[in-house]
N, C-alpha and C positions, 0 to 999 in steps of 0.2 A: 273649830269644828273637828270632832273626832273622825278620822278616816278609818275605813273598814276594808280589809282585804277579804275578797269573797271568791269562792269557787265559781268559775265561769259557767259551769253547767247549771248552777242554781239560777242563773239569769237567762237560761234558755239556749245557751250555746251548745251545740252538739259535739262535745269534746270528750265525752266519756269513752272508756276503752271500746265499747260496742257501738260507738257512733251516735249515741243518744244524749239527751240533756236530762237534767233532774230538776226542771223548772219549778221553782217555789213561787207560789202565788201570794205570798204574804204581802199585804198592802204596804207595809212600811218599806219594803225593798224598793218599790217604785218611788216613794218619797225620798229615800236616801239617795237613789240614783239621780233624781232630779236636783238634789242638793249638792251633788258632786262628792258625796261621802264614800261611795263604793269604788274599790280598786279591784277589778276583775282579773283573775289569773287562773289558768290551769297549770299547775306545777309540772305535770308530765309533758305538756306541749312545750313549755319553756325549756325543758331539758332535752328536747329533740324527739320525743315519741310522736308517732303518727296516729291518725284516727282512720279506721279502727286499729286496735292493737290487741294482742293476746291478754287475757285476764292475768293479773299478778296478785300474789298474796305473800305475806311475811311468813317465812317457813317456820315450821315446828311450833306454831302457836305463840310465837314471840310477839314483841311490839316494836314500834318505831324507835323507842328508847334503846332497845337492844340492837337495832340496826345502826343507830348513831354510835354506839359503843363498840361496834364490830363483832357483836355476839350473835347476830342473826343476819340472814340474807333475804332478799326479795326475789322470788322466783316466778317466772311466767308459767302458765299452764303447759307450755311447750317444754319446760325444763330449763329454759335459758335463765341464767343469773343476770338480773337487771339491777342489782344493788347499787352499783356506781351511778347509773342513770337516775335512780330515785334519790340518791344522796345529792346529786346535782339539782334535781327538781326542788328539793327542800332548800338548798342554798339559794336558788333563784327566787323562791318565794320570800325568804328572809331578806334578801337584798331589796326586792321591790317593796316589801312592807316597811323596811327601815327608810328607804328613799322617800316613800310617800307618807311617812310619819303615821303609819297605822298602829293604833293601840289595841285594835281588836281584829279578829278574823272569824268569818263564818265559812266553815268547810264541810265537805260532804262525808257523812258517816259511812263506814264500811271500807273505804279506800285504803290501800296500804300506804298511800301518801297522805290523804286528808282525813282519815278516820279520826273522830274526836272521842266518842264514847265506846265504839266497837269497831272491830276489824274481823276479817275472816281468818280461819285457823291455819291456812297453808295447805289444806288437803283438797281444795277445789271441789268441796262437796256441799257448799252453802252453809257450813257451820260457823257461827259467829261466836266471839268471846270479847270480854271487856279488854280494851286496849286502844292505843292510838297509833296513827300512822306516823311516818318519819317527818313529814312536813309539820304536822301538829306538834310533835315532840320538839323539833328545832325552834319553832316559833315560840312555844311556851318557855323553853329554856332561855330564850332571849327577851322575856318579859311581855310578850304579846298574848293577850287573853284570847283563847280560841274556843268558839262555841260551834255546835252542830246546827244544821238547818232546822232541827226540832227545837232549838233554843233561841230563835230570833226574837220571840216576845220578851225573853229575859234581857237580851241586849237592848231592846227598845226601852224597857223600863229603866235599865241602868243608865242609858244615855239621857233619859228625860229627868233623872234625878241629879245629874251633874250640873 
């Protein structure tokens, strides 16, 4: 049975930076949870962040790939550089995914950690651009297919065909 790493906030846990969840009501998530397929994780909490915490974005419109390469930083809206903590968050997610034999991950778009299709541009003005967060980049670099919460149906179809 394929295991799936999933952002805890998508399962209703109030772990997002502002103390909220991003509960996804897709019916297949309940089925997968009952089957024991889901491996919930909030990478930021695994790295030691608290809830709530200041919003953070990847600086200068870069991506998580750039952060992994040391070409970009992740900055909180307070100006604090939290790059090292986000690097640790990505490592913790990869360790858990590998330990639990996760071939897939469903992560939350927009996050500097979990963004899959888009992230924010680093100006804290709500502007999005195509790109992925550091956790997504590291997971994919290590062979784990990452999808956003908007792509749960794609994963359901993929798993039913295997």
